C-alpha positions in Angstrom: -9.1 23.8 7.8 -7.2 21.7 10.1 -3.4 22.6 10.7 -1.2 19.9 9.4 2.4 19.4 10.5 4.5 20.0 7.7 6.5 16.7 7.8 3.8 14.3 9.2 2.2 13.6 5.8 5.4 12.9 3.9 6.6 10.8 6.9 3.4 8.6 7.1 3.7 8.1 3.3 7.4 7.0 3.4 6.7 4.8 6.4 3.7 3.1 4.9 5.6 2.8 1.5 8.6 1.1 3.4 6.5 -1.2 5.5 4.9 -2.4 2.1 8.5 -3.0 0.8 7.7 -0.5 -2.2 10.3 1.7 -3.9 9.3 5.3 -4.7 8.9 4.4 -8.3 6.7 1.5 -7.6 4.3 3.6 -5.5 4.3 6.3 -8.0 3.4 3.6 -10.8 0.5 2.3 -8.5 -1.2 5.6 -8.1 -0.2 7.0 -11.4 2.2 9.7 -10.5 5.9 10.5 -11.0 8.7 9.1 -8.7 9.9 12.7 -8.2 6.6 13.8 -6.9 6.2 11.0 -4.4 9.9 11.8 -3.3 8.8 15.6 -2.9 5.8 14.4 -0.8 8.1 12.2 1.5 10.5 15.0 2.1 8.0 17.6 2.7 8.5 20.0 -0.2 5.0 19.5 -1.6 2.0 18.1 -0.4 -0.7 16.0 -2.4 -4.1 17.4 -3.0 -7.1 16.4 -0.9 -7.9 13.8 -3.9 -4.5 12.3 -3.8 -4.6 12.0 0.1 -7.9 10.3 -0.3 -6.2 8.1 -3.1 -3.1 7.4 -0.8 -5.3 6.5 2.3 -7.3 3.9 0.1 -4.1 2.3 -1.3 -2.6 2.2 2.2 -5.9 1.2 3.7 -5.6 3.8 6.4 -7.7 6.8 7.1 -7.0 10.6 5.6 -6.9 11.7 9.4 -4.1 9.1 9.9 -2.2 10.2 6.9 -2.6 14.0 8.0 -1.3 13.3 11.5 -4.8 14.1 13.1 -4.9 10.7 14.7 -2.9 7.6 15.4 -5.6 5.2 14.3 -4.4 4.0 11.0 -7.1 1.4 10.6 -4.8 -1.1 8.7 -6.8 -4.4 8.1 -5.0 -7.7 7.3 -7.4 -8.6 4.5 -6.9 -5.3 2.7 -3.1 -5.3 3.4 -2.6 -8.7 2.1 -3.0 -8.1 -1.6 -0.3 -5.4 -1.6 1.9 -7.7 0.6 1.5 -10.5 -2.0 2.5 -8.0 -4.8 5.6 -7.0 -2.8 6.5 -10.7 -2.2 6.1 -11.3 -5.8 8.4 -8.3 -6.5 11.1 -9.2 -4.3 11.2 -13.0 -5.1 10.1 -13.6 -8.9 12.8 -11.8 -10.7 13.6 -15.0 -12.5 9.9 -15.3 -14.0 8.1 -13.7 -16.9 5.3 -11.3 -16.4 2.9 -14.0 -17.5 4.4 -16.6 -14.9 4.1 -13.8 -12.2 0.6 -13.3 -13.1 -0.2 -16.7 -12.8 1.6 -17.2 -9.6 -0.5 -14.3 -8.2 -3.7 -15.8 -9.4 -2.5 -19.3 -8.0 -1.8 -17.8 -4.7 -5.3 -16.0 -4.4 -7.0 -19.1 -5.2 -5.0 -21.0 -2.7 -6.1 -18.2 0.2 -9.7 -18.5 -1.1 -9.1 -22.4 -0.5 -7.6 -22.2 2.9 -10.2 -19.6 4.0 -13.1 -21.9 3.1 -11.3 -24.8 4.9 -10.7 -22.8 8.0 -14.3 -21.8 8.1 -15.3 -25.3 7.5 -13.2 -26.6 10.3 -14.6 -24.0 12.6 -18.2 -25.4 12.3 
């Protein structure tokens, strides 16, 4: 087993969560865990098991090695980061909308992005 720096994993989780403008409770909800467990991970009081490390790596679109502090290549990709960025934007900017209105807005945004991508690809030719 590789040696894991005791605070590296928690720091990475907190860093990636904050980068996406997520509260601990929002991350917990996204991955199906309790807010207190996420807090314990971030403070280094507990570590997620290997299956959860893989889940977190997938959620944040980074490698497990990056989360574990084994390398600095976090492998983030704008296409995979965008959906969580859109959710973060919606959380921050749609408090006055109902859940149905938020969902409709998210769908509209996704359709617009598909439209713009198609236009960009067409203009490239």
